[in-house]
C-alpha positions as CSV (number, residue, x, y, z in Angstrom):
1,M,8.1,14.1,1.5
2,F,5.3,14.1,3.5
3,A,4.7,10.6,5.8
4,S,2.1,9.4,3.4
5,R,1.5,5.7,2.2
6,K,1.3,8.0,-1.3
7,G,4.5,9.7,-0.6
8,R,6.3,6.2,0.4
9,I,4.9,3.6,-2.2
10,A,7.1,0.4,-1.6
11,A,10.6,1.8,-1.6
12,G,11.8,-1.6,-2.3
13,V,9.7,-2.3,-4.8
14,L,11.9,-3.9,-7.6
15,A,12.6,-1.9,-10.8
16,A,12.3,-5.2,-12.6
17,G,8.6,-5.4,-10.6
18,A,7.9,-2.4,-12.1
19,L,8.9,-2.9,-15.7
20,L,6.2,-6.1,-15.9
21,G,3.9,-3.8,-14.5
22,L,4.0,-1.6,-17.2
23,S,4.0,-4.1,-19.4
24,A,0.7,-5.5,-18.3
25,C,-2.8,-3.6,-19.6
26,S,-6.2,-4.4,-19.5
27,S,-9.4,-2.9,-20.5
28,G,-13.2,-3.1,-20.6
29,G,-13.0,-2.2,-16.7
30,G,-10.0,-4.1,-15.6
31,G,-10.8,-7.3,-15.7
32,A,-8.9,-9.3,-17.8
33,F,-5.3,-8.6,-19.2
34,S,-4.0,-8.3,-22.6
35,T,-0.2,-7.5,-24.4
36,E,-0.9,-4.1,-25.6
37,S,1.9,-2.0,-27.0
38,A,4.2,-0.1,-24.5
39,S,2.8,3.4,-25.3
40,S,-0.9,4.7,-25.9
41,S,-2.0,5.3,-29.2
42,G,-4.3,6.9,-31.3
43,D,-7.6,8.1,-29.2
44,T,-7.1,5.6,-26.3
45,V,-6.7,7.3,-22.9
46,T,-4.2,4.7,-20.8
47,V,-4.9,5.3,-17.2
48,G,-2.5,3.9,-14.4
49,S,-2.5,3.2,-10.9
50,A,0.1,2.6,-7.8
51,A,0.5,-0.3,-6.4
52,F,-2.1,0.1,-3.6
53,G,-5.2,-0.5,-3.7
54,E,-7.1,3.2,-3.1
55,S,-4.9,4.1,-6.1
56,E,-6.6,1.4,-8.6
57,I,-10.2,2.2,-7.1
58,L,-9.7,5.6,-8.4
59,M,-7.7,4.4,-11.7
60,Q,-11.2,2.4,-12.2
61,I,-13.4,5.6,-11.5
62,Y,-11.1,7.5,-13.7
63,G,-11.4,4.6,-16.8
64,Q,-14.9,3.6,-16.2
65,A,-16.2,7.4,-15.7
66,L,-14.7,7.6,-19.3
67,E,-15.7,4.8,-21.0
68,A,-19.4,5.4,-20.1
69,N,-18.8,8.6,-21.7
70,G,-17.7,7.1,-25.3
71,V,-13.9,7.4,-24.5
72,K,-11.7,4.8,-25.3
73,V,-9.8,3.5,-22.2
74,A,-7.2,1.2,-21.1
75,Y,-5.8,0.0,-17.8
76,K,-2.3,-0.6,-16.7
77,P,-2.6,-1.1,-12.6
78,S,-0.1,-1.3,-9.8
79,I,2.7,0.2,-11.7
80,G,4.8,1.0,-8.4
81,Q,5.9,4.1,-7.1
82,R,6.0,7.7,-8.0
83,D,9.3,7.8,-9.4
84,V,8.4,5.0,-12.1
85,Y,4.8,5.9,-13.2
86,L,5.7,9.6,-13.7
87,K,8.6,8.0,-15.8
88,A,5.8,6.5,-17.8
89,L,3.7,9.4,-17.9
90,Q,6.3,11.6,-19.6
91,D,7.1,8.4,-21.8
92,G,3.9,7.6,-23.1
93,S,3.6,4.4,-21.6
94,I,0.4,5.7,-19.3
95,D,-1.9,9.0,-20.4
96,L,-3.6,9.7,-16.7
97,I,-3.3,8.4,-13.2
98,P,-4.7,9.8,-9.9
99,E,-2.7,11.7,-7.8
100,Y,-2.5,14.0,-4.1
101,S,-1.7,17.1,-4.4
102,G,0.7,17.7,-1.6
103,N,3.0,14.7,-2.2
104,L,2.8,15.1,-5.9
105,L,4.1,19.2,-5.3
106,Q,6.7,17.9,-3.2
107,F,8.3,15.8,-5.7
108,Y,8.7,18.5,-8.0
109,D,9.0,21.1,-5.6
110,K,10.8,20.3,-2.2
111,N,11.1,23.7,-1.2
112,S,7.8,24.6,-1.6
113,T,5.9,25.8,2.0
114,A,2.3,25.8,0.5
115,T,0.0,23.8,3.0
116,S,-3.7,25.0,2.2
117,S,-5.5,23.4,-0.7
118,E,-5.6,26.3,-2.6
119,D,-2.2,27.3,-2.1
120,V,-0.9,23.7,-3.4
121,Y,-2.8,23.5,-6.4
122,A,-1.4,26.9,-7.3
123,A,2.0,26.0,-7.0
124,L,1.6,22.7,-8.3
125,N,0.0,23.9,-12.0
126,D,3.2,26.3,-11.9
127,A,5.9,23.2,-10.6
128,L,4.7,20.4,-13.0
129,P,6.7,20.1,-15.7
130,K,5.9,20.8,-19.5
131,G,3.0,18.2,-21.2
132,F,1.6,17.3,-17.9
133,E,-1.5,18.9,-16.2
134,V,-3.7,18.4,-13.0
135,L,-7.6,18.9,-13.4
136,D,-9.9,20.1,-11.1
137,Q,-9.5,18.7,-7.4
138,S,-11.3,16.9,-5.3
139,K,-12.9,17.4,-2.0
140,A,-11.2,13.9,-1.0
141,Q,-8.2,13.7,0.4
142,D,-5.4,11.3,2.0
143,A,-4.0,13.0,4.3
144,D,-1.9,12.6,8.0
145,S,-4.7,13.4,10.4
146,Y,-4.5,13.6,14.2
147,N,-7.3,11.5,15.7
148,V,-8.8,11.4,19.2
149,T,-11.3,8.8,20.6
150,K,-14.8,10.0,21.2
151,E,-14.6,10.3,24.7
152,F,-11.3,12.1,24.8
153,S,-13.0,14.8,22.1
154,E,-16.1,15.3,24.5
155,K,-14.0,15.5,27.8
156,W,-12.1,18.2,26.9
157,G,-14.3,20.4,24.4
158,V,-11.7,19.0,21.6
159,T,-12.4,18.9,17.8
160,S,-9.7,20.9,16.4
161,L,-5.7,21.2,17.1
162,A,-6.1,24.4,18.4
163,D,-8.4,23.2,20.9
164,L,-5.5,21.1,22.5
165,S,-3.9,24.0,24.0
166,K,-6.8,23.9,26.6
167,V,-6.1,19.5,27.5
168,T,-4.5,19.9,31.2
169,E,-2.7,16.7,31.1
170,P,0.1,15.4,29.2
171,L,-0.3,14.4,25.3
172,K,1.3,11.6,23.9
173,V,1.2,11.1,20.1
174,G,1.2,7.5,18.4
175,A,2.9,8.0,15.1
176,N,5.8,6.2,13.0
177,P,9.1,7.5,14.6
178,E,9.7,10.3,12.0
179,F,7.2,12.2,13.4
180,E,9.5,13.5,16.1
181,T,11.2,15.7,13.7
182,R,8.7,15.8,11.1
183,P,7.5,19.5,10.8
184,Y,3.9,18.9,10.8
185,G,4.9,16.4,13.7
186,I,5.3,17.0,17.8
187,P,7.6,19.9,15.9
188,G,4.5,21.4,14.4
189,L,2.1,21.2,17.0
190,K,4.4,23.3,19.1
191,A,5.3,26.3,16.6
192,A,1.5,26.3,15.0
193,Y,-0.6,25.7,18.3
194,G,1.7,25.9,21.4
195,V,0.6,22.3,22.0
196,S,3.4,20.3,23.8
197,A,3.3,16.6,23.3
198,T,5.9,13.4,23.3
199,L,6.0,11.3,20.8
200,T,4.8,7.3,21.1
201,P,6.6,5.5,18.1
202,I,4.1,2.7,16.1
203,N,6.1,2.2,13.2
204,D,3.0,0.8,11.4
205,S,1.8,4.0,9.3
206,G,-1.8,4.5,11.1
207,G,-2.1,1.1,11.2
208,P,-3.7,-1.8,13.5
209,L,-1.3,-1.1,16.3
210,T,-1.5,2.8,16.2
211,V,-5.3,2.4,16.4
212,T,-5.0,-0.1,19.2
213,A,-3.1,2.4,21.2
214,L,-5.8,5.5,20.7
215,K,-8.3,3.1,21.9
216,N,-6.6,1.5,24.7
217,G,-5.7,4.9,25.8
218,D,-2.3,4.4,25.5
219,V,-1.8,7.9,23.4
220,Q,-4.2,10.2,23.6
221,L,-4.2,11.3,20.0
222,A,-3.0,9.1,16.6
223,D,-1.7,9.7,13.0
224,I,-3.9,8.4,10.8
225,Y,-4.6,8.7,7.3
226,T,-8.0,10.3,6.6
227,T,-9.3,7.3,4.5
228,T,-8.9,4.5,7.0
229,P,-11.9,2.7,7.7
230,A,-10.3,2.6,11.5
231,I,-11.6,6.4,11.6
232,K,-15.3,5.7,11.2
233,D,-15.1,2.2,12.1
234,N,-14.3,3.5,15.7
235,G,-16.0,6.6,16.0
236,F,-12.4,8.3,16.1
237,V,-12.7,12.5,15.9
238,T,-10.1,13.7,13.2
239,L,-9.2,16.9,14.2
240,K,-9.6,19.8,12.3
241,D,-6.7,21.8,11.2
242,P,-7.2,25.5,11.0
243,K,-3.9,26.7,10.2
244,N,-2.9,24.2,7.9
245,L,0.0,22.1,9.6
246,I,-0.7,19.5,7.8
247,A,-0.4,20.0,4.2
248,A,-3.4,19.2,1.5
249,Q,-3.7,16.2,-0.4
250,N,-6.5,16.8,-2.2
251,I,-7.1,13.9,-4.9
252,L,-6.6,15.1,-8.6
253,P,-6.5,13.8,-11.9
254,L,-2.9,14.4,-13.5
255,I,-2.7,13.9,-17.2
256,N,-0.6,14.2,-20.4
257,S,-1.7,17.4,-21.5
258,E,-1.9,15.8,-25.4
259,K,-5.2,13.2,-24.5
260,A,-7.0,16.0,-22.0
261,S,-9.4,16.7,-24.7
262,S,-12.6,18.8,-23.6
263,K,-14.5,15.5,-23.1
264,V,-11.9,14.0,-21.0
265,K,-11.7,16.7,-19.0
266,E,-15.2,17.1,-18.3
267,V,-15.5,13.9,-17.5
268,L,-12.6,13.6,-15.0
269,N,-13.6,17.0,-13.5
270,K,-17.3,15.8,-12.8
271,V,-15.9,12.8,-11.1
272,S,-13.6,14.9,-8.9
273,A,-17.0,17.4,-8.2
274,E,-18.8,14.3,-6.7
275,L,-15.5,12.5,-4.9
276,T,-15.4,12.9,-0.9
277,T,-13.2,11.8,1.6
278,E,-16.1,9.6,3.1
279,D,-16.8,7.8,-0.5
280,L,-12.7,7.2,-0.4
281,I,-13.2,5.9,3.3
282,D,-16.3,3.4,2.8
283,L,-14.4,2.3,-0.9
284,N,-11.4,1.3,1.0
285,A,-13.2,-0.3,3.6
286,D,-14.8,-2.4,0.6
287,N,-11.5,-3.6,-0.4
288,Q,-10.9,-5.1,2.8
289,G,-10.8,-8.6,4.4
290,D,-11.4,-11.7,3.2
291,S,-14.6,-10.8,1.3
292,K,-13.2,-7.7,-0.2
293,T,-14.8,-6.2,-3.3
294,Q,-12.3,-5.7,-6.2
295,P,-11.5,-2.1,-7.3
296,D,-13.4,-3.0,-11.0
297,A,-16.5,-3.7,-8.7
298,A,-16.1,-0.9,-6.2
299,A,-15.6,1.6,-9.1
300,K,-18.8,0.4,-11.0
301,K,-20.8,0.6,-7.7
302,W,-19.5,4.2,-7.2
303,L,-20.6,5.3,-10.6
304,E,-23.8,4.1,-10.2
305,D,-24.5,6.1,-7.3
306,H,-22.4,8.6,-8.7
307,P,-23.7,9.0,-12.7
308,I,-21.2,10.8,-14.5
309,K,-23.0,12.5,-17.5
């Protein structure tokens, strides 16, 4: 499983908490909760989310876009980790959920070697169980990525991982400890790009400690997820990965085929056509801090700027 927050959603989430998440259902933009039946019924599309802010924002974007086009929608936010919400999709408790292509593929096919967006998407369609399907994938990705400071990029002329071969100073990478052995971590840099580097273990998944280490020059590269606002806030340069060392994590709708009507597909495919990584950076930034914008309000604003008709 890839080292991203989607692949490792709160392994310690209690089953009881997950079940409580499944029993709570909101409607009309997710602002209020009601106690509907556990299973989706009739022509209502029940959209769920995993237990983190970005997934809840995407749930609201999907749901509000469908509602604006005459589809009846119910909401089940913060269900839990992947194995829990996929069971909910299987038993009909939810019909739709935002997903991440590479992590979803690895869940169903741990031996897959696909890494590019196109190859992951093609393999995913073959790997999904009967009754599930993915609709169009967006350009938006939330994946591991190697980042450098603007100053480092300009000094060495580095804009891609391939360019690192030009750097003559020792390279340290700030990342979670498992980056030492991950195929897209230290071994992958050497195998794919011929770049030698050492790991500085920082166990916060690209969070504030990793960001500070990069800013202060304690490391030259840092593994930070591509939709993290700190990348934009600090002017970091996310290095291109021409050999697709890191598997694609395009955001896409995963849906129960029984609810994938032509209208639902059309609306969600239009959402995917509009959604970008930069959008998610901004949405995640708005969803942070003491004055954070709630997921339903953030989604409403995005849809006002990107009307889906």
